ZAMARGU-4260 file (C-alpha; in steps of 0.2 Angstrom, whole numbers, plus 5000, padded with zeros to 4 digits):
<rodrens>
0) 4939/5076/4970 | 4945/5060/4978 | 4963/5055/4975 | 4968/5036/4976 | 4983/5033/4987
5) 4992/5016/4989 | 4995/5010/5006 | 5009/4998/5007 | 5012/4987/5023 | 5030/4984/5026
10) 5040/4975/5040 | 5052/4986/5048 | 5069/4980/5041 | 5084/4987/5033 | 5082/4989/5014
15) 5063/4987/5013 | 5059/5004/5007 | 5073/5003/4994 | 5065/4987/4987 | 5048/4995/4985
20) 5057/5010/4976 | 5067/4999/4965 | 5051/4989/4960 | 5042/5004/4955 | 5057/5012/4946
25) 5059/4996/4936 | 5040/4997/4931 | 5043/5016/4926 | 5031/5022/4939 | 5033/5039/4946
30) 5030/5043/4965 | 5022/5060/4966 | 5020/5060/4985 | 5025/5049/4999 | 5024/5048/5018
35) 5030/5034/5030 | 5023/5030/5047 | 5031/5016/5057 | 5031/5007/5073 | 5044/4995/5080
40) 5038/4980/5069 | 5030/4987/5054 | 5027/5003/5044 | 5014/5010/5032 | 5021/5018/5016
45) 5008/5029/5008 | 5011/5034/4990 | 5002/5044/4976 | 5009/5037/4960 | 5006/5041/4941
50) 5001/5024/4936 | 4990/5017/4949 | 4984/5001/4941 | 5002/4996/4936 | 5009/5000/4953
55) 4995/4989/4961 | 4999/4975/4949 | 5018/4976/4951 | 5017/4976/4970 | 5004/4962/4971
60) 5014/4952/4959 | 5029/4953/4971 | 5018/4948/4986 | 5018/4965/4994 | 5003/4969/5004
65) 4994/4984/4997 | 4978/4993/4999 | 4969/5008/4991 | 4964/5023/5001 | 4954/5038/4997
70) 4962/5055/5001 | 4959/5073/4997 | 4971/5085/4990 | 4968/5102/4997 | 4976/5119/4991
75) 4982/5128/5006 | 4988/5146/5006 | 5007/5146/5006 | 5010/5160/5019 | 5011/5161/5038
80) 4994/5156/5045 | 4988/5148/5028 | 4987/5130/5036 | 4978/5138/5052 | 4965/5145/5040
85) 4961/5129/5032 | 4962/5120/5049 | 4949/5132/5056 | 4937/5128/5042 | 4939/5110/5045
90) 4937/5112/5064 | 4922/5123/5062 | 4914/5110/5050 | 4916/5096/5063 | 4928/5086/5051
95) 4940/5074/5059 | 4957/5072/5050 | 4964/5054/5051 | 4981/5060/5044 | 4989/5072/5032
100) 5005/5076/5023 | 5011/5088/5010 | 5014/5086/4992 | 5031/5094/4987 | 5024/5105/4974
105) 5016/5122/4974 | 5001/5127/4963 | 4996/5145/4961 | 5007/5150/4975 | 4998/5138/4987
110) 5004/5122/4995 | 4995/5106/4993 | 4991/5095/5008 | 4985/5077/5006 | 4972/5073/5019
115) 4963/5057/5025 | 4946/5060/5034 | 4934/5048/5043 | 4922/5052/5029 | 4932/5057/5014
120) 4919/5061/5001 | 4908/5071/5014 | 4923/5080/5020 | 4928/5084/5002 | 4911/5091/4998
125) 4910/5101/5014 | 4928/5109/5011 | 4923/5113/4993 | 4907/5122/4999 | 4917/5132/5011
130) 4927/5139/4996 | 4943/5128/4997 | 4950/5121/4981 | 4950/5102/4980 | 4961/5095/4967
135) 4957/5080/4955 | 4968/5065/4953 | 4974/5072/4936 | 4978/5089/4943 | 4989/5081/4957
140) 4998/5069/4944 | 5001/5084/4933 | 5011/5094/4946
</rodrens>
């Protein structure tokens, strides 16, 4: 139920994202989901990739600061109010979301949201008990 995500710490300069994309492309690593947050000096690029171990090695071999983060892939109804339904369940359960982003795929006419929580494993169990579908790493990578 827990998905492993790469968090890459980047200095905020022209061409840095291209460098990361090129490194992963040359290693034949497919990026399945991506989000980027920045400030004036640095950014955090968060990725879900198909070959996690290879990506870690590739980035570390190129002196790129990388960490693994646990996130949850939650199926969300792809209709008006679908996200609100899921947010109501999360709120009622007292779960805090650190950040979230969408995966550009649909599954069973639903959207997929990647979510990071303060207590990821507990949040995943709670959401599953509330009837939400939580995807496994293999399911996300097969989309």
